[in-house]
C-alpha positions in Angstrom: -16.4 -26.6 -23.9 -16.7 -23.6 -21.7 -15.4 -20.3 -23.1 -14.6 -16.9 -21.8 -12.9 -13.9 -23.3 -9.9 -11.8 -22.3 -7.9 -9.1 -24.1 -5.3 -10.4 -26.4 -1.8 -9.3 -25.3 -0.6 -6.1 -26.9 -4.0 -4.8 -27.9 -7.2 -3.9 -26.1 -9.1 -4.4 -29.3 -8.4 -8.1 -29.8 -9.6 -11.0 -27.8 -8.9 -14.7 -27.6 -11.2 -17.6 -26.7 -9.8 -20.0 -24.1 -11.0 -23.5 -23.3 -11.2 -23.4 -19.5 -11.0 -27.2 -19.4 -7.9 -27.5 -21.5 -6.1 -24.2 -21.5 -3.4 -25.4 -23.9 -6.1 -25.2 -26.6 -6.3 -21.6 -27.5 -8.1 -20.1 -30.5 -6.9 -16.7 -31.5 -8.3 -14.1 -33.9 -6.5 -14.3 -37.2 -6.0 -11.5 -39.8 -8.2 -12.9 -42.4 -11.6 -12.2 -40.7 -14.4 -14.1 -42.6 -13.6 -17.2 -44.6 -15.2 -20.0 -46.4 -14.0 -23.6 -46.1 -15.1 -27.1 -47.0 -16.8 -28.8 -44.1 -17.2 -32.6 -44.0 -19.9 -34.8 -42.6 -20.3 -38.5 -43.0 -23.7 -40.2 -43.1 -24.5 -43.9 -42.8 -27.8 -45.3 -43.8 -30.2 -47.1 -41.4 -32.5 -49.6 -43.0 -35.7 -51.3 -42.0 -36.5 -55.0 -42.4 -37.3 -54.5 -46.1 -33.9 -52.9 -46.6 -35.4 -49.4 -47.2 -33.4 -46.4 -45.9 -35.4 -44.8 -43.1 -32.8 -42.6 -41.4 -29.1 -41.6 -41.4 -26.6 -41.5 -38.6 -24.5 -38.3 -39.0 -20.8 -38.6 -38.1 -18.3 -35.7 -37.6 -15.3 -35.5 -40.0 -12.7 -32.8 -40.0 -11.3 -33.5 -43.5 -11.7 -35.6 -46.6 -10.5 -38.8 -44.8 -13.6 -40.8 -43.8 -12.5 -41.4 -40.3 -13.4 -39.9 -36.9 -10.6 -37.5 -35.9 -8.7 -37.3 -32.6 -11.0 -34.8 -31.1 -13.1 -34.4 -27.9 -16.5 -35.9 -28.5 -18.4 -32.9 -27.2 -16.4 -30.6 -29.5 -17.2 -33.0 -32.4 -20.9 -32.9 -31.7 -20.9 -29.1 -31.3 -19.2 -28.6 -34.7 -21.4 -31.2 -36.4 -24.5 -29.3 -35.3 -23.2 -25.9 -36.2 -21.9 -27.0 -39.6 -25.0 -28.8 -40.6 -27.9 -26.9 -39.0 -26.5 -23.4 -39.5 -25.4 -24.0 -43.1 -27.5 -26.1 -45.4 -29.6 -27.7 -42.6 -30.1 -31.3 -41.7 -32.6 -32.0 -44.5 -30.0 -31.3 -47.1 -27.9 -34.2 -45.8 -30.7 -36.6 -44.9 -33.2 -35.7 -47.7 -35.9 -35.2 -45.0 -35.2 -38.5 -43.1 -34.4 -38.4 -39.4 -30.8 -37.7 -38.4 -29.2 -39.7 -35.6 -26.5 -37.7 -33.8 -24.1 -38.9 -31.1 -24.4 -37.0 -27.8 -21.7 -37.5 -25.1 -22.8 -36.5 -21.6 -21.5 -32.9 -21.8 -23.4 -32.3 -25.1 -26.5 -33.9 -23.7 -26.7 -31.3 -20.9 -25.8 -28.4 -23.1 -28.2 -26.0 -24.7 -27.1 -26.8 -28.3 -29.9 -29.4 -28.5 -32.3 -26.5 -28.8 -30.8 -25.8 -32.2 -32.2 -29.1 -33.4 -35.9 -29.5 -34.4 -37.3 -32.3 -32.4 -39.0 -33.9 -35.4 -35.8 -34.2 -37.4 -33.4 -35.8 -35.0 -32.8 -38.8 -32.8 -30.5 -38.1 -29.9 -28.1 -41.0 -29.4 -26.9 -41.2 -25.7 -23.4 -42.7 -25.9 -22.5 -45.9 -24.1 -20.1 -44.2 -21.7 -22.9 -42.0 -20.1 -23.6 -43.2 -16.6 -27.1 -43.4 -14.9 -27.7 -40.5 -12.5 -30.4 -38.3 -11.2 -29.2 -35.5 -13.4 -29.3 -37.7 -16.5 -32.8 -39.0 -15.6 -34.2 -35.5 -15.3 -32.5 -34.5 -18.6 -34.0 -37.5 -20.4 -37.4 -36.7 -18.9 -37.2 -33.1 -20.0 -36.1 -33.9 -23.6 -38.8 -36.6 -23.8 -41.5 -34.1 -22.8 -40.2 -31.6 -25.3 -40.8 -34.1 -28.1 -37.2 -35.3 -28.7 -36.7 -38.9 -29.6 -33.9 -40.6 -27.5 -31.8 -43.6 -28.4 -29.2 -45.6 -26.4 -26.1 -46.3 -28.4 -24.1 -49.5 -28.1 -26.5 -50.5 -25.3 -25.8 -53.3 -22.8 -28.8 -53.9 -20.6 -28.4 -53.5 -16.8 -31.2 -53.2 -14.3 -30.2 -49.6 -13.4 -31.3 -48.5 -16.9 -34.8 -49.8 -16.4 -36.4 -46.4 -15.3 -35.0 -44.8 -18.5 -36.6 -47.1 -20.9 -39.9 -45.2 -20.8 -38.2 -42.3 -22.4 -36.3 -44.2 -25.1 -37.6 -44.9 -28.6 -34.6 -46.8 -30.0 -31.9 -49.1 -28.7 -28.8 -49.7 -30.8 -26.8 -52.9 -30.2 -23.2 -53.4 -31.5 -23.5 -57.0 -32.5 -19.7 -57.3 -32.8 -19.3 -56.3 -29.1 -22.4 -58.1 -27.8 -22.9 -61.5 -29.5 -26.4 -62.6 -30.2 -26.3 -65.3 -27.5 -25.8 -62.5 -24.9 -28.9 -60.5 -25.9 -31.6 -62.5 -24.1 -31.8 -60.1 -21.1 -32.2 -57.1 -23.4 -35.0 -58.7 -25.5 -36.8 -59.7 -22.3 -36.6 -56.1 -21.0 -38.0 -54.5 -24.1 -40.4 -57.3 -25.2 -43.5 -55.7 -23.6 -42.5 -52.1 -24.5 -44.0 -51.4 -27.8 -42.5 -47.9 -27.8 -38.9 -49.3 -28.2 -37.4 -50.4 -31.5 -34.1 -52.3 -31.7 -31.3 -51.6 -34.2 -28.5 -53.9 -35.0 -25.3 -52.0 -35.8 -22.0 -53.1 -37.2 -23.8 -55.7 -39.4 -20.9 -56.8 -41.7 -22.2 -60.0 -43.4 -25.3 -61.4 -44.8 -25.3 -64.2 -42.2 -25.3 -61.5 -39.4 -28.1 -59.6 -41.1 -30.2 -62.8 -41.4 -29.6 -63.8 -37.8 -30.4 -60.2 -36.5 -33.6 -60.2 -38.6 -34.6 -63.6 -37.2 -34.0 -62.4 -33.6 -36.5 -59.6 -34.1 -34.3 -56.5 -34.7 -36.4 -53.7 -36.4 -33.5 -51.8 -38.0 -30.0 -52.4 -39.3 -26.8 -50.5 -39.9 -23.4 -51.6 -41.0 -20.8 -52.2 -43.7 -22.9 -55.1 -45.1 -25.3 -52.4 -46.5 -23.0 -49.4 -47.0 -20.0 -47.6 -45.6 -20.5 -44.0 -44.3 -20.8 -41.6 -47.3 -18.9 -38.3 -47.2 -20.9 -35.1 -47.6 -19.0 -31.9 -48.5 -20.4 -28.4 -48.1 -19.2 -24.9 -47.9 -19.3 -23.0 -44.6 -19.1 -19.3 -44.4 -17.6 -18.5 -41.1 -17.5 -15.3 -39.1 -14.6 -13.2 -38.0 -13.1 -14.0 -34.5 -13.1 -10.4 -33.3 -16.7 -9.8 -34.4 -17.8 -12.9 -32.5 -15.9 -11.8 -29.4 -17.4 -8.3 -29.5 -20.8 -9.7 -30.2 -20.4 -12.1 -27.3 -19.8 -9.1 -24.9 -22.7 -7.2 -26.4 -25.1 -10.1 -26.2 -24.2 -11.2 -22.7 -24.8 -7.8 -21.0 -27.7 -7.6 -18.6 -29.2 -4.8 -20.6 -28.6 -5.7 -24.3 -28.3 -2.8 -26.7 -30.1 -4.1 -29.8 -28.7 -1.4 -32.0 -25.1 -2.3 -31.0 -25.8 -6.0 -31.7 -27.2 -5.2 -35.1 -24.1 -3.1 -36.0 -21.9 -6.2 -35.4 -24.1 -8.3 -37.6 -24.1 -5.6 -40.3 -20.3 -5.8 -40.5 -20.1 -9.5 -41.0 -21.8 -11.5 -43.8 -21.0 -14.8 -42.1 -22.7 -13.8 -38.9 -25.7 -12.5 -40.7 -26.0 -15.7 -42.7 -25.8 -17.9 -39.6 -28.3 -15.7 -37.8 -30.9 -16.2 -40.5 -30.1 -19.9 -40.8 -30.7 -20.1 -37.0 -34.1 -18.3 -37.5 -34.9 -20.9 -40.2 -33.5 -23.9 -38.3 -36.9 -25.3 -37.4 -36.4 -24.8 -33.7 -38.3 -21.5 -33.8 -41.8 -20.8 -35.2 -41.6 -18.4 -38.2 -44.6 -16.0 -38.4 -43.2 -13.6 -41.0 -40.4 -13.2 -43.5 -37.4 -11.2 -42.4 -36.6 -7.9 -44.1 -33.8 -6.6 -41.9 -31.1 -7.7 -39.5 -32.8 -5.9 -36.6 -36.0 -7.7 -37.3 -34.2 -11.0 -37.0 -32.3 -10.1 -33.8 -35.5 -8.8 -32.1 -37.4 -11.9 -33.3 -35.0 -14.5 -31.7 -34.8 -12.6 -28.4 -31.9 -12.1 -26.0 -31.7 -15.7 -24.7 -31.6 -17.3 -28.2 -29.1 -14.6 -29.3 -26.7 -15.5 -26.5 -27.1 -19.2 -27.3 -26.3 -18.7 -30.9 -23.2 -16.5 -30.3 -21.9 -19.0 -27.7 -22.3 -21.9 -30.0 -20.6 -20.1 -32.9 -17.7 -19.3 -30.6 -17.6 -22.9 -29.5 -17.2 -24.2 -33.0 -14.6 -21.8 -34.4 -11.8 -23.2 -36.4 -8.8 -21.7 -38.4 -8.7 -21.1 -42.1 -6.8 -18.8 -44.4 -9.0 -18.1 -47.4 -9.0 -14.4 -48.5 -12.1 -12.4 -47.7 -12.4 -10.2 -50.8 -15.9 -11.4 -51.6 -17.0 -10.7 -48.1 -15.5 -7.2 -48.1 -17.2 -6.5 -51.5 -20.6 -7.7 -50.1 -20.2 -5.3 -47.1 -19.3 -2.5 -49.5 -22.4 -3.2 -51.6 -24.6 -3.4 -48.5 -23.6 0.0 -47.4 -24.0 1.5 -50.9 -27.6 0.2 -51.2 -28.3 1.4 -47.7 -27.1 4.9 -48.5 -29.2 5.0 -51.7 -32.3 3.9 -49.7 -31.6 6.5 -47.0 -32.0 9.2 -49.7 -34.7 7.7 -51.8 -36.8 5.5 -49.5 -35.7 5.7 -45.9 -38.1 2.9 -44.8 -36.2 0.5 -47.1 -32.7 1.1 -45.8 -32.4 -2.0 -43.6 -33.8 -4.2 -46.4 -31.5 -2.6 -48.9 -28.5 -3.3 -46.6 -29.5 -7.0 -46.3 -29.9 -7.2 -50.1 -26.4 -5.9 -50.8 -24.9 -8.0 -48.1 -26.2 -11.3 -49.5 -25.6 -10.4 -53.2 -22.4 -12.5 -53.3 -23.4 -15.5 -51.3 -23.4 -17.7 -54.4 -19.7 -17.0 -54.9 -18.9 -17.2 -51.3 -20.6 -20.6 -50.8 -20.1 -22.0 -54.3 -23.9 -22.6 -54.6 -26.7 -21.2 -56.8 -28.0 -18.1 -55.2 -31.6 -19.2 -55.4 -30.8 -22.4 -53.4 -29.0 -20.3 -50.7 -31.7 -17.6 -50.4 -34.6 -20.0 -50.2 -33.0 -21.7 -47.2 -33.3 -18.4 -45.4 -36.4 -16.7 -44.0 -35.9 -13.6 -46.2 -38.5 -11.1 -47.4 -39.6 -12.0 -50.9 -38.6 -8.5 -52.1 -35.0 -9.3 -51.3 -35.2 -12.7 -53.1 -36.7 -11.0 -56.2 -34.1 -8.3 -56.3 -31.3 -10.9 -56.1 -32.7 -13.6 -58.3 -35.3 -12.4 -60.7 -35.5 -9.9 -63.6 -38.5 -8.2 -62.1 -37.8 -4.4 -61.9 -37.8 -2.9 -58.4 -36.0 -0.2 -56.5 -33.9 -2.8 -54.6 -32.8 -4.4 -57.8 -32.0 -1.0 -59.4 -29.7 -0.2 -56.4 -27.9 -3.5 -56.7 -27.5 -3.4 -60.5 -26.2 0.2 -60.2 -23.4 -0.7 -57.8 -22.6 -3.8 -59.8 -22.3 -1.8 -63.0 -20.2 0.8 -61.3 -17.8 -2.0 -60.0 -17.4 -3.3 -63.6 -16.6 0.2 -64.9 -19.6 0.5 -67.2 -20.1 4.3 -67.2 -23.0 4.5 -69.6 -24.9 1.5 -68.1 -24.3 3.0 -64.6 -25.8 6.3 -65.7 -28.9 4.7 -67.2 -29.5 2.6 -64.0 -28.9 5.6 -61.8 -31.7 7.4 -63.7 -34.1 4.7 -62.5 -33.2 5.9 -59.0 -33.5 9.5 -60.0 -29.7 9.9 -59.5 -26.9 10.8 -61.7 -23.4 9.3 -62.2 -21.8 11.9 -59.9 -24.1 11.0 -57.0 -23.3 7.3 -57.6 -19.6 8.1 -57.3 -20.1 10.1 -54.1 -22.2 7.3 -52.5 -19.7 4.7 -53.6 -16.9 6.6 -52.0 -18.8 6.9 -48.7 -19.5 3.2 -48.9 -15.9 2.5 -49.5 -14.8 4.6 -46.6 -17.3 2.8 -44.3 -16.1 -0.6 -45.5 -12.5 0.4 -44.9 -13.3 1.4 -41.4 -14.9 -2.1 -41.0 -11.7 -3.7 -42.3 -9.6 -1.6 -39.9 -11.9 -2.7 -37.1 -11.2 -6.3 -37.6 -7.4 -5.7 -38.1 -7.0 -6.4 -41.8 -4.4 -4.9 -44.1 
């Protein structure tokens, strides 16, 4: 899907994303901004000759029904990657085993592959992809970058012979290609020790035994198990923030401070930024203590890629964003305290406040969420441990103030060498700042 932005009618401050290839499909900015929603992925086990699970094929789902929806295959692959790799990560679904992901031709030539660590995935080239010079060069490039390639529902033809040196796995649908028609395939791969064969759509014990006797290495199908549904929470980003970030990130001379400001105003964007940093596709040399550090670390090219992929995978939801608004409020309060008490900590303090409600937003234990991100240990300690620190004191102070505990707020403020009146003043400033943020994204 190719996207561009244009002003939304009636306002120069709103934008809509338009699918150039299918202009009837228009995604507009809604009034809810950030949201969380359930996201669904199915996985089906792949077994070896001893019936041990060695990998999982991941299948896109758009709801609790365990069926592939009526959706463009490229869009399905885009959303599958965004919802897995930029949320819990592939390992959470596959328990560390390789993930097989379907790639139609458009996805195969897109940059989204770079989001996927080459050691964790097997790229399945779908059966409707045609041999071409472009495809050959792409397979060659991916192979040399360490990605493992597979042919899905493969039927051997001589024109595929040059590609076999790049392929590590060939999947055969034994319902579409009966065993007695597989001789040419087995002859073609017999001398190629690099290629393994997988029998898919195995539905009976007799089919499994016959496939095993023929020499298949791996097996997949209803005889072993149906696809299992995996449900997770996704924290999404506001449409308008993505559109403005898109413009800021695609300028020839990127203004880093402007980009950082957009991330600061959106918990969802910041969470996905750090999941991107921790996706395994980039080497991590140090923990992240601020949004600016993360933006500088990934660089302009990776930033543009991330924003484009987020735009590509946007969907509509209607969950209220009170938790996100509160987290932005807390972030600004912590930042204001740090500006007065320890200026070098203000960016770290902002990130600490911003992520203080991720457990409620994602319905997951905060420790699990934070340790999936490349955060500075001081931030993790402030959010998850009882260890005293200035960061933790800032966070506990604003929490206590929110709950209306006057005496407790005063005692906590003393740890920061502040009094209750100063807390009130900084809270008001943070509130005004967060209200400007809400106005910016068009909320009531």
